[in-house]
VOZA-610714 format. One line per field, with one value per residue (C-alpha): residue in three letters; x, y, z. Coordinates in steps of 0.001 Angstrom, whole numbers. Last residue first. Layout:
// VOZA-610714
type: ALA/...
east: X/...
north: Y/...
up: Z/...
END
This chain:
// VOZA-610714
type: UNK/UNK/UNK/UNK/UNK/UNK/UNK/UNK/UNK/UNK/UNK/UNK/UNK/UNK/UNK/UNK/UNK/UNK/UNK/UNK/UNK/UNK/UNK/UNK/UNK/UNK/UNK/UNK/UNK/UNK/UNK/UNK/UNK/UNK/UNK/UNK/UNK/UNK/UNK/UNK/UNK/UNK/UNK/UNK/UNK/UNK/UNK/UNK/UNK/UNK/UNK/UNK/UNK/UNK/UNK/UNK/UNK/UNK/UNK/UNK/UNK/UNK/UNK/UNK/UNK/UNK/UNK/UNK/UNK/UNK/UNK/UNK/UNK/UNK/UNK/UNK/UNK/UNK/UNK/UNK/UNK/UNK/UNK/UNK/UNK/UNK/UNK/UNK/UNK/UNK/UNK/UNK/UNK/UNK/UNK/UNK/UNK/UNK/UNK/UNK/UNK/UNK/UNK/UNK/UNK/UNK/UNK/UNK/UNK/UNK/UNK/UNK/UNK/UNK/UNK/UNK/UNK/UNK/UNK/UNK/UNK/UNK/UNK/UNK/UNK/UNK/UNK/UNK/UNK/UNK/UNK/UNK/UNK/UNK/UNK/UNK/UNK/UNK/UNK/UNK/UNK/UNK/UNK/UNK/UNK/UNK/UNK/UNK/UNK/UNK/UNK/UNK/UNK/UNK/UNK/UNK/UNK/UNK/UNK/UNK/UNK/UNK/UNK/UNK/UNK/UNK/UNK/UNK/UNK/UNK/UNK/UNK/UNK/UNK/UNK/UNK/UNK/UNK/UNK/UNK/UNK/UNK/UNK/UNK/UNK/UNK/UNK/UNK/UNK/UNK/UNK/UNK/UNK/UNK/UNK/UNK/UNK/UNK/UNK/UNK/UNK/UNK/UNK/UNK/UNK/UNK/UNK/UNK/UNK/UNK/UNK/UNK/UNK/UNK/UNK/UNK/UNK/UNK/UNK/UNK/UNK/UNK/UNK/UNK/UNK/UNK/UNK/UNK/UNK/UNK/UNK/UNK/UNK/UNK/UNK/UNK/UNK/UNK/UNK/UNK/UNK/UNK/UNK/UNK/UNK/UNK/UNK/UNK/UNK/UNK/UNK/UNK/UNK/UNK/UNK/UNK/UNK/UNK/UNK/UNK/UNK/UNK/UNK/UNK/UNK/UNK/UNK/UNK/UNK/UNK/UNK/UNK/UNK/UNK/UNK/UNK/UNK/UNK/UNK/UNK/UNK/UNK/UNK/UNK/UNK/UNK/UNK/UNK/UNK/UNK/UNK/UNK/UNK/UNK/UNK/UNK/UNK/UNK/UNK/UNK/UNK/UNK/UNK/UNK/UNK/UNK/UNK/UNK/UNK/UNK/UNK/UNK/UNK/UNK/UNK/UNK/UNK/UNK/UNK/UNK/UNK/UNK/UNK/UNK/UNK/UNK/UNK/UNK/UNK/UNK/UNK/UNK/UNK/UNK/UNK/UNK/UNK/UNK/UNK/UNK/UNK/UNK/UNK/UNK/UNK/UNK/UNK/UNK/UNK/UNK/UNK/UNK/UNK/UNK/UNK/UNK/UNK/UNK/UNK/UNK/UNK/UNK/UNK/UNK/UNK/UNK/UNK/UNK/UNK/UNK/UNK/UNK/UNK/UNK/UNK/UNK/UNK/UNK/UNK/UNK/UNK/UNK/UNK/UNK/UNK/UNK/UNK/UNK/UNK/UNK/UNK/UNK/UNK/UNK/UNK/UNK/UNK/UNK/UNK/UNK/UNK/UNK/UNK/UNK/UNK/UNK/UNK/UNK/UNK/UNK/UNK/UNK/UNK/UNK/UNK/UNK/UNK/UNK/UNK/UNK/UNK/UNK/UNK/UNK/UNK/UNK/UNK/UNK/UNK/UNK/UNK/UNK/UNK/UNK/UNK/UNK/UNK/UNK/UNK/UNK/UNK/UNK/UNK/UNK/UNK/UNK/UNK/UNK/UNK/UNK/UNK/UNK/UNK/UNK/UNK/UNK/UNK/UNK/UNK/UNK/UNK/UNK/UNK/UNK/UNK/UNK/UNK/UNK/UNK/UNK/UNK/UNK/UNK/UNK/UNK/UNK/UNK/UNK/UNK/UNK/UNK/UNK/UNK/UNK/UNK/UNK/UNK/UNK/UNK/UNK/UNK/UNK/UNK/UNK/UNK/UNK/UNK/UNK/UNK/UNK/UNK/UNK/UNK/UNK
east: 1305/-493/914/733/1529/285/1780/1341/-1226/1378/-274/1118/3628/2596/476/536/1782/-119/1765/1849/2476/5774/6029/8202/6303/5490/5073/2612/1628/-443/769/-2083/-4863/-2763/-525/-2215/-4534/-1671/598/-2026/-2791/932/1380/-1534/-287/3085/6079/9215/8036/6171/4572/4304/6928/5901/7233/8079/8919/11554/11070/12286/9278/9595/13281/12527/9753/12112/14839/12596/10809/14104/15385/12184/12385/15559/19261/19747/23043/21498/17896/18632/15071/14068/12554/9027/10482/11581/14356/15622/17292/18030/19812/21121/17901/17085/19927/19035/17645/19635/18497/18043/21450/23222/26248/24471/26851/27528/23980/22315/22914/23528/26858/25343/22392/24597/26750/23721/22025/25128/25192/21470/21620/20913/19435/16119/18112/18702/20276/21555/22387/24155/24720/26929/29891/32686/30779/29475/32937/34538/31887/32176/35961/35819/33077/35063/33061/30035/31736/34732/32538/30455/33581/35106/31828/31346/34875/35154/32086/33708/36899/39912/43583/46839/47883/48350/45181/43285/44608/43529/40015/39710/40842/38255/35596/36504/36294/32832/31722/30607/28159/26347/26627/24567/21861/21721/21446/18510/16702/17372/16185/12984/12144/12994/10920/7869/8249/8505/5441/3349/4824/4091/472/-230/1404/-492/-3770/-2839/-2009/-5306/-7300/-5575/-6296/-9995/-10348/-8401/-4630/-4028/-7174/-5908/-5653/-3087/-3372/-136/2221/3601/6064/6570/7295/9237/11665/12659/11375/13462/16631/15640/14905/18238/20185/18435/19056/22779/23120/20957/23266/21800/23122/22133/22383/18591/18474/20792/18606/15493/17174/17834/14323/12644/14766/13767/10096/9905/11831/9271/6341/5371/5573/2951/637/1163/70/1725/4432/1609/916/1575/4231/2184/1043/4474/6311/3841/4271/8064/8146/5784/8034/11045/9404/8960/12566/13837/11791/13190/16739/16306/14621/14371/13850/14190/17621/17622/20626/23493/23983/26945/25275/28451/29597/26871/29131/31320/28136/27594/31202/30691/27604/29520/32341/29798/28363/31866/32531/29135/29510/27930/25794/25938/23090/24047/22217/21742/23545/21973/22258/24833/23737/23805/26332/28797/26150/25516/29179/29584/26614/27722/31337/33934/36838/39771/37649/37829/41589/41445/38272/40024/42969/40665/38325/41095/42121/38496/38194/41116/39533/36233/37947/39765/36558/34637/37409/39769/40539/44218/45286/48120/47251/46641/43422/42620/39896/41537/44909/43554/41664/42028/42334/39282/37218/38127/37343/33935/33142/34158/31960/28990/29485/30824/30278/32538/34005/37592/36551/33810/36010/36283/32597/31629/33653/31824/28530/29405/30375/27030/25239/27156/26498/22734/20907/23577/25604/22587/21680/25283/25839/22673/23839/27351/26112/23556/26140/28575/25864/24891/28490/28862/25648/26733/29985/28145/25684/28553/30296/27138/24663/24634/26312/26367/28373/28521/30679/33554/31070/30040/27170/24071/25005/22035/23807/25270/21963/20108/22639/22303/18502/18545/20813/18355/15445/17188/17915/14201/13045/9752/10866/11262/9112/9842/9781/11507/12601/13218/14933/14024/16323/16346/12586/12719/13840/12596/9513/8654/8915/6522/4027/4160/3239/267/2235/84/-103/1974/61/2177/1432/0
north: 2087/3568/2497/4906/3918/343/-2091/-3237/-561/2078/5399/7449/10214/13828/15064/18620/19437/21935/24974/25245/28642/29313/29607/32404/32422/36105/35964/33053/31314/28186/24600/22750/23062/22223/19800/16421/16671/17688/14970/12263/13531/13512/10001/8678/10470/8641/10580/11992/13990/16622/19428/22515/24924/28454/31646/35005/37837/40521/44223/45921/45086/41368/41378/43063/40562/37648/39254/39801/36475/34537/36468/35670/32032/31573/31938/34583/33245/29850/28928/26086/24878/26939/23954/25387/28578/26617/28026/28889/32181/33813/37167/38896/38831/42486/44275/44037/47188/47673/50157/47513/46122/49285/50359/51824/53789/50723/50867/47779/45754/41991/42002/44053/41651/38577/40026/41288/37896/36222/38706/38237/34397/32123/28704/29528/30165/26455/27220/30658/31643/34925/36108/38997/38554/40740/44025/43718/42643/45729/48058/46645/46834/50488/51254/49953/50062/47818/45256/44975/44862/42046/40104/40581/39537/36408/35042/36093/33984/30899/31320/33317/32646/34626/32801/35960/37433/34309/34531/38166/37378/34719/37198/39737/37011/36024/39657/39941/37443/40189/41872/38773/37418/40286/39861/36098/36616/39003/36647/33623/35490/36667/33212/31513/34033/33463/29706/30140/32392/29752/27019/28966/29748/26165/24692/27049/25981/22305/22730/24553/21855/19163/21173/21316/17615/16282/16234/13037/11305/9993/10912/12168/15176/14418/17316/17319/20233/20016/16288/16446/19099/21428/24573/23517/24127/27731/28071/26493/28792/31898/30781/30333/33765/35289/34148/36103/34150/35272/31848/31563/32336/29406/27065/28363/27700/24069/23468/25076/23058/19793/20759/21614/18463/16312/18011/15059/12686/14630/14788/11066/10138/6966/8933/10750/14455/16924/19052/20119/23488/24216/23488/25569/28529/28144/28202/31187/33151/32018/33256/36765/36957/35740/38385/41109/39930/39755/43132/42946/45870/44462/43997/44097/42530/44793/45282/43215/41258/40301/38641/36019/32964/34281/34521/30769/30163/32289/30315/27064/28361/29224/25706/24267/26368/25481/21725/20021/16928/14139/13570/16171/18255/21230/20677/18664/20328/21303/23638/27416/29052/29652/31550/33918/34834/35174/37543/39557/40119/37674/39096/36650/34271/36652/36192/32411/32733/34787/32437/29415/31236/32030/28370/27291/29760/28081/24677/25960/27363/24110/22095/24431/24381/27328/29029/29918/33401/33806/37367/38212/40227/43942/43558/46058/44379/40826/41383/38184/35977/37736/36984/33293/33005/34589/31934/29151/30576/30909/27266/26724/26929/29853/28310/27084/23470/24620/26560/23789/22991/26636/26860/23789/25382/28447/26194/24400/27769/28779/25423/25621/22514/19951/20429/21526/18135/17243/20643/20136/16757/17959/21070/19065/16524/19265/21126/17962/17454/21107/20905/17654/19245/22317/20099/18231/21488/22701/25591/26545/29032/29529/32485/32908/35487/33063/30659/33114/35577/36694/34100/31881/28675/30017/31448/28282/26095/28170/28007/24224/23923/25956/23889/20662/22122/22841/19402/19336/16620/18908/22031/24899/28657/30274/33891/35329/38470/38803/38823/35048/34706/31496/28584/29799/31342/28003/26289/28814/28382/24577/24660/22276/20055/18215/14496/12100/8891/5731/3363/0
up: 34024/31012/27627/24694/21094/21367/18837/15227/14388/13500/12618/9743/10505/9982/12860/14175/17672/19833/21109/24906/26421/28171/31942/33315/36647/36165/32375/32637/29402/29875/30143/31890/29284/26193/28081/28473/25448/23175/24551/23995/20497/19663/21019/18952/15843/15763/17015/15369/12363/14378/12370/14588/13265/14281/12700/14282/11856/12180/11531/14698/16874/16038/16938/20267/20993/20414/22530/25552/25132/25166/28158/30065/28932/30921/30330/33019/34351/35088/34380/31964/31280/28247/26400/26224/24726/21673/19561/16103/15212/11860/11730/8611/6631/7209/9059/12721/14411/17586/20232/22971/21996/23052/20938/17899/15673/13509/12104/10575/13729/13423/15274/18107/18204/18508/21286/23247/23018/24422/27314/28016/28131/25176/25981/24259/21075/20550/17130/16117/12523/11737/8153/6986/9285/7891/7692/11245/12378/10846/12263/15796/15704/14660/17195/20152/23421/22840/20656/22971/26075/24606/23637/27094/28743/26659/26842/30493/31299/29789/31820/30765/31480/31478/34651/36691/35242/36267/39826/40041/38818/41535/44214/43009/43052/46612/47704/46160/48804/51217/48860/47624/51163/52565/49918/50548/54317/53971/51628/53851/56931/55223/53860/57165/59103/56897/57356/61143/61302/59540/61757/64928/63995/62931/66049/68336/66708/66953/70632/71302/69485/71559/74703/73845/72996/75939/76028/78012/76766/73458/69778/67281/64962/63128/62481/58969/59035/62790/62843/59567/60936/58083/59837/62851/60809/60217/63937/64820/62512/63806/67384/66692/65112/67853/70659/73579/76605/80095/81696/81866/78134/77367/79451/77729/74361/75271/76617/73617/71184/72918/73145/69446/68472/70305/68568/66362/69357/71300/68292/67643/71172/72526/74330/76102/76332/79147/77413/74378/75742/77222/73970/71962/74290/74276/70483/70295/72649/70635/67450/68838/70040/66663/64816/67065/66435/62648/62238/58438/56047/52508/50991/47204/45509/44578/40810/39568/36733/34830/38055/37868/37499/40295/42374/41972/42976/46074/47066/46607/48798/51487/51291/51586/54671/56185/55671/52690/53059/50522/48101/45521/42931/45236/48521/51315/54721/57297/60068/59702/62004/59163/57206/60127/60438/56685/56520/59540/58492/59822/61850/61769/59716/56732/56279/56098/54029/51336/50787/50642/48256/45772/45666/45289/42390/40644/41162/39774/36679/36002/36428/34056/31448/31442/28141/27793/26771/24276/23233/26940/27055/26795/24157/21775/22279/22009/18733/16665/19738/21181/18073/18100/21821/21180/18553/20923/23659/21279/20335/16853/13133/12272/9138/8918/8295/5908/3488/879/1266/778/-2419/-3708/-2752/-4815/-7734/-7551/-7593/-10720/-12412/-11957/-13183/-14048/-10849/-8812/-7300/-6519/-4895/-2841/-1538/-746/1038/3029/4166/5178/7071/8914/10010/11063/13087/14728/15838/17150/19041/20692/21542/23250/22784/19120/16849/13096/11766/7988/6212/5618/4018/1329/1308/-602/-3283/-4071/-3057/170/1394/359/2187/5357/5071/4733/7778/9856/8519/9478/12917/13360/12216/14134/16569/19553/19329/16959/17323/14360/14681/11229/9930/6240/3227/2745/2556/507/2638/6012/4382/2758/6131/7664/4815/5116/8817/8679/6308/3760/4577/2507/1739/1858/-1035/0
END
C-alpha cells in the first residue's frame, strides 16, 4: 500500500525559512519538528544563491557536541545540494563547492568558541593576553576554590555579619548532591555561583528585616507551643510530632537563663526547625491526656508557629543572601587576580570581554558587522542576556548603535531557532524571560516570528495524547516564566502493530 503524505500544517513557515532570505526570522519549533534541518537548509540556500560566502557565515549553538553535529549535517547538506545543482545551476554548484572547501575554517561553533576566536584576533583592543588559555569548568572551579581558601582564612579573623551567620547554619543537602555540605563548603559554593553572575553586579535588594526582634517573637511562640504540648503521652502522635519543638525550647530556655543572647545560633536552629518532619507534617493524634480542647489549642499554636517560622525563614534567607552577595565579592576579586596571573579566561570572560569589545570599540564593531553577513543561532532559548547582546550588536544595521536595545538588525542577517518550552537552563539569566525579551525586540524591529508545529518523530496517537495532556495545563505566565503550549501537528502514519501509549 502506497504511503500517503499528509500536507504540512506549517508549510508556509517552512517556505519562508527557505525562501525569505532577506528577512529576519525567529523560528519557534518544538522537539521533533526538524528545526535544525530547517536551519541547515537556510544556510545552504543562502550560500547557493550568493548573498554571502562561508567566511561570512556564523552559526552558533549551545554545546560542543551540538556544534559538531551541526557542522556534520551542514557538510552533508552542502554535498547533496551541490550534486543536485551540478547539471541545473552550475554557478550555484560552484558556490557550494567553495563553501565545502572553506567549511573546516568556518565559524560553526558554540557561542563561547566563537567569542574566543574573536578575542584571539583582537587581544589588544579587548585587553586580554594574546596567548590566553581558556579554562574548562573544572579548572575554573579549582582556581576559584584556591582564591576562596585564601580569602576565608583572612575573613575568619573578623567575619562580616553575613559570613558569620552563614557559618552558624547547620549542614544540609547541597543542590544536585546527596551528601551533606559543611558550612565552609556551602559558602564556597555560594561564592562560585556569584562568580558565574559577576556580569550582573547590581546589589541585591535587601528588605527591612529586624532579625533579632523576629527571633525573640518566634522564641516566645516556640516556648508557648512546647508548654502546651508538654503533658501528652508517648503513645500520642501529636505529642511525638512536637518532640523536636520541646527539645529546642528546653535548650534555648537554658541558654536564656544563663544570660546568653546568641541570635546567630538561634536563627540557625529556627531555620533548621522549619525542616523538621514532625513540625512540618504534624499528626493530629488521639488519646485522653490532652483532651479535645487542649488538643485543638495545641494544633492551633502549632499552625500559627509554623506559619510564622516559614515566613521568618524566607525573610532570613533573603537578607542573608543579599549580605553574602556583597561580602563574597572579595573572593571574586581574588579569583580574577589569579586568572590574570595565569593569562587565562573562563567561559564567562569570553562572553563579557567580547560584549565589552563590541560595545566600546566602534571600529571593531563596524569591521565585524561588515565581515559577518549572516548569523544563525540554534537552541536560542538557551541564550543568556550577554550572548544575546553580542549577537544583536553584530547583526545591527547601524555601527553607531552600541546598546542592543536600540539595535535594528539588518534584514535577513539574523536567523534564530528556539523553543520557549525547552528553556530549562535557568542559570546566568538563560531563561524564557530572556528569550521572550529578545524575540519581541526582533519582532518590533522588523523581524517575523514563525511556528513549526509538524512533528516527524512521534506517531499520531502520542501527539494527540501529549496535546490533550498539556494544552490546558501549560499556559503562558510571564510572572512564573512559563511558556504557552503549542499543539503538535500530525505527519507520521499510525502504527497498528503495537500500542503507542501504555499507562502504568
